[in-house]
Kinemage of the C-alpha trace (Angstrom):
@kinemage 1
@onewidth
@group {chain A} dominant
@subgroup {mainchain}
@vectorlist {calphas} color= white
{ca met a 1} P 96.274 34.104 103.192
{ca ala a 2} L 99.733 35.441 104.009
{ca gly a 3} L 99.767 37.428 100.775
{ca ile a 4} L 96.484 39.131 101.644
{ca thr a 5} L 97.710 39.884 105.168
{ca ala a 6} L 100.919 41.391 103.810
{ca val a 7} L 99.130 43.556 101.263
{ca val a 8} L 96.673 44.806 103.893
{ca ala a 9} L 99.512 45.481 106.359
{ca ile a 10} L 101.482 47.395 103.738
{ca val a 11} L 98.481 49.463 102.639
{ca ile a 12} L 97.476 50.309 106.224
{ca ala a 13} L 101.052 51.158 107.232
{ca val a 14} L 101.554 53.424 104.217
{ca ala a 15} L 98.170 55.112 104.825
{ca leu a 16} L 99.009 55.713 108.496
{ca ala a 17} L 102.458 57.002 107.571
{ca thr a 18} L 100.857 59.454 105.177
{ca ala a 19} L 98.297 60.566 107.756
{ca ser a 20} L 100.757 60.870 110.652
{ca arg a 21} L 101.991 64.340 111.515
{ca ala a 22} L 105.070 63.381 113.529
{ca ile a 23} L 108.104 62.373 111.498
{ca gly a 24} L 108.975 59.595 113.959
{ca leu a 25} L 105.525 58.066 113.568
{ca arg a 26} L 105.771 58.306 109.790
{ca leu a 27} L 109.086 56.501 109.836
{ca ala a 28} L 107.735 53.802 112.158
{ca trp a 29} L 104.728 53.118 109.898
{ca leu a 30} L 106.945 53.086 106.796
{ca ala a 31} L 109.329 50.672 108.526
{ca leu a 32} L 106.354 48.437 109.296
{ca ala a 33} L 105.359 48.511 105.624
{ca val a 34} L 108.898 47.530 104.594
{ca leu a 35} L 109.000 44.716 107.182
{ca ala a 36} L 105.645 43.397 105.956
{ca ala a 37} L 106.930 43.388 102.376
{ca ile a 38} L 110.113 41.558 103.415
{ca ala a 39} L 108.124 39.017 105.435
{ca trp a 40} L 105.757 38.512 102.515
{ca arg a 41} L 108.737 37.697 100.304
{ca phe a 42} L 110.879 35.609 102.650
{ca ala a 43} L 108.643 34.278 105.476
{ca pro a 44} L 104.991 34.558 104.480
{ca ala a 45} L 103.821 32.091 107.158
{ca ala a 46} L 105.123 34.474 109.857
{ca leu a 47} L 102.475 37.006 108.829
{ca leu a 48} L 99.827 34.780 110.423
{ca phe a 49} L 101.088 35.900 113.826
{ca val a 50} L 101.009 39.633 113.107
{ca pro a 51} L 97.302 40.624 113.351
{ca pro a 52} L 96.683 39.519 116.976
{ca ala a 53} L 99.897 41.183 118.179
{ca ala a 54} L 99.225 44.319 116.137
{ca leu a 55} L 95.699 44.597 117.525
{ca asn a 56} L 96.932 44.298 121.110
{ca ile a 57} L 99.668 46.856 120.485
{ca ala a 58} L 97.118 49.215 118.919
{ca phe a 59} L 94.872 48.894 121.993
{ca ala a 60} L 97.859 49.460 124.281
{ca met a 61} L 98.727 52.607 122.344
{ca phe a 62} L 95.073 53.732 122.407
{ca phe a 63} L 95.194 53.692 126.208
{ca gly a 64} L 98.876 54.474 126.752
{ca ala a 65} L 98.996 57.576 124.562
{ca thr a 66} L 96.671 59.296 127.031
{ca leu a 67} L 99.081 58.804 129.923
{ca ala a 68} L 101.432 61.552 128.740
{ca pro a 69} L 101.725 64.578 131.045
{ca gly a 70} L 98.911 67.042 130.520
{ca arg a 71} L 96.586 64.506 128.880
{ca glu a 72} L 93.473 63.013 130.396
{ca pro a 73} L 93.837 59.239 130.828
{ca arg a 74} L 91.477 57.229 128.597
{ca ile a 75} L 89.618 55.640 131.527
{ca ala a 76} L 89.162 59.090 133.099
{ca thr a 77} L 87.467 60.214 129.894
{ca phe a 78} L 85.080 57.258 130.126
{ca ala a 79} L 84.465 57.882 133.838
{ca arg a 80} L 83.779 61.569 133.223
{ca leu a 81} L 81.062 60.642 130.731
{ca glu a 82} L 79.378 58.699 133.539
{ca arg a 83} L 80.099 60.957 136.511
{ca gly a 84} L 80.872 64.445 135.245
{ca glu a 85} L 83.719 66.057 137.195
{ca leu a 86} L 85.952 63.453 138.871
{ca arg a 87} L 86.954 63.558 142.517
{ca pro a 88} L 90.757 63.356 143.026
{ca ala a 89} L 90.535 59.754 144.283
{ca ile a 90} L 88.600 58.696 141.177
{ca ala a 91} L 90.969 60.627 138.898
{ca gln a 92} L 93.949 58.831 140.444
{ca tyr a 93} L 92.168 55.479 140.180
{ca thr a 94} L 91.360 56.029 136.490
{ca arg a 95} L 94.986 56.955 135.732
{ca arg a 96} L 96.177 53.743 137.387
{ca leu a 97} L 93.502 51.733 135.606
{ca thr a 98} L 94.599 53.210 132.273
{ca trp a 99} L 98.116 51.967 133.120
{ca val a 100} L 96.661 48.526 133.884
{ca trp a 101} L 94.907 48.301 130.498
{ca thr a 102} L 97.982 49.603 128.670
{ca ser a 103} L 100.209 47.029 130.386
{ca phe a 104} L 97.634 44.284 129.857
{ca phe a 105} L 97.531 44.798 126.093
{ca phe a 106} L 101.320 45.039 125.747
{ca ala a 107} L 101.646 41.842 127.822
{ca ser a 108} L 99.039 40.092 125.687
{ca ala a 109} L 100.952 41.035 122.534
{ca ala a 110} L 104.224 39.812 124.061
{ca ile a 111} L 102.706 36.520 125.200
{ca gly a 112} L 101.201 35.935 121.764
{ca leu a 113} L 104.524 36.628 120.053
{ca leu a 114} L 106.448 34.435 122.508
{ca leu a 115} L 103.977 31.606 121.947
{ca ala a 116} L 104.321 32.109 118.192
{ca ala a 117} L 108.081 31.778 118.500
{ca phe a 118} L 108.371 28.970 121.043
{ca ala a 119} L 105.071 27.028 121.312
{ca ser a 120} L 102.998 24.917 118.997
{ca leu a 121} L 100.581 26.515 116.548
{ca glu a 122} L 97.713 25.003 118.555
{ca thr a 123} L 98.919 26.603 121.800
{ca trp a 124} L 99.367 29.991 120.126
{ca ser a 125} L 95.939 29.724 118.509
{ca ala a 126} L 94.256 28.771 121.787
{ca phe a 127} L 95.754 31.827 123.443
{ca val a 128} L 94.979 34.411 120.748
{ca asn a 129} L 91.540 33.033 119.862
{ca val a 130} L 90.245 32.111 123.323
{ca gly a 131} L 92.607 32.849 126.197
{ca ser a 132} L 93.198 36.509 125.458
{ca tyr a 133} L 89.452 37.193 125.190
{ca val a 134} L 88.805 35.361 128.449
{ca ala a 135} L 91.541 37.485 130.046
{ca val a 136} L 89.912 40.711 128.770
{ca ala a 137} L 86.549 39.603 130.187
{ca ala a 138} L 88.191 38.665 133.501
{ca leu a 139} L 89.858 42.067 133.733
{ca phe a 140} L 86.552 43.843 133.024
{ca val a 141} L 84.683 41.804 135.641
{ca gly a 142} L 87.499 41.927 138.190
{ca glu a 143} L 87.859 45.686 137.863
{ca tyr a 144} L 84.093 46.211 138.174
{ca val a 145} L 83.923 44.114 141.349
{ca tyr a 146} L 87.012 45.832 142.796
{ca arg a 147} L 85.628 49.294 141.965
{ca arg a 148} L 82.340 48.532 143.742
{ca phe a 149} L 84.292 47.635 146.909
{ca arg a 150} L 86.843 50.449 146.527
{ca phe a 151} L 84.168 53.132 145.980
{ca pro a 152} L 81.029 51.706 147.623
{ca asn a 153} L 79.195 55.049 147.913
{ca asp a 154} L 79.642 56.008 144.259
{ca pro a 155} L 77.206 55.116 141.485
{ca his a 156} L 78.322 52.356 139.113
{ca val a 157} L 76.692 51.885 135.722
{ca ser a 158} L 76.542 48.458 134.122
{ca phe a 159} L 78.967 47.505 131.391
{ca ala a 160} L 76.212 47.865 128.765
{ca ala a 161} L 75.245 51.321 130.055
{ca gly a 162} L 78.897 52.382 130.010
{ca val a 163} L 79.283 51.245 126.404
{ca arg a 164} L 76.148 53.208 125.468
{ca leu a 165} L 77.584 56.352 127.123
{ca val a 166} L 80.869 56.032 125.233
{ca met a 167} L 79.108 55.371 121.913
{ca arg a 168} L 76.769 58.330 122.390
{ca his a 169} L 79.760 60.549 123.138
{ca arg a 170} L 81.672 59.185 120.159
{ca asn a 171} L 78.737 59.744 117.813
{ca ser a 172} L 78.284 63.303 119.095
{ca gln a 173} L 81.931 64.070 118.251
{ca arg a 174} L 81.470 63.343 114.544
């Protein structure tokens, strides 16, 4: 299993390095490929812990990359699909919420890696296979409830309707 994980990690990292425009990003992906190859050779069991952390980091970057000056925060993009033009209060809320999701995913990656380093395999597995998904669901539900109280006069689509809006938008962009 570790061999397959390493090969996949190396192939993906090299592909992303090739596709990346920024030299810093290319170097980071190439460094990841080299680290995966070294781990495959000297500590193949450690590769078991990589996919959950990498997925959380990728989600954090998906949200966090939109927080740069001049960019529309990811949650604002989703909200605009639902509401059209955003009032300033909603725009500010969506920027903060994008920070929350970015921080959440980085924290989840860090917790998973710390558990991998210092806890039992069972504890790590319980977190990455159950606990982290429960935490995502709790954040979704908690944010939805908070938003209904914070903006009681605004329309609020269901989670399923929101997913449909995003998917329709995504499919129209192809």
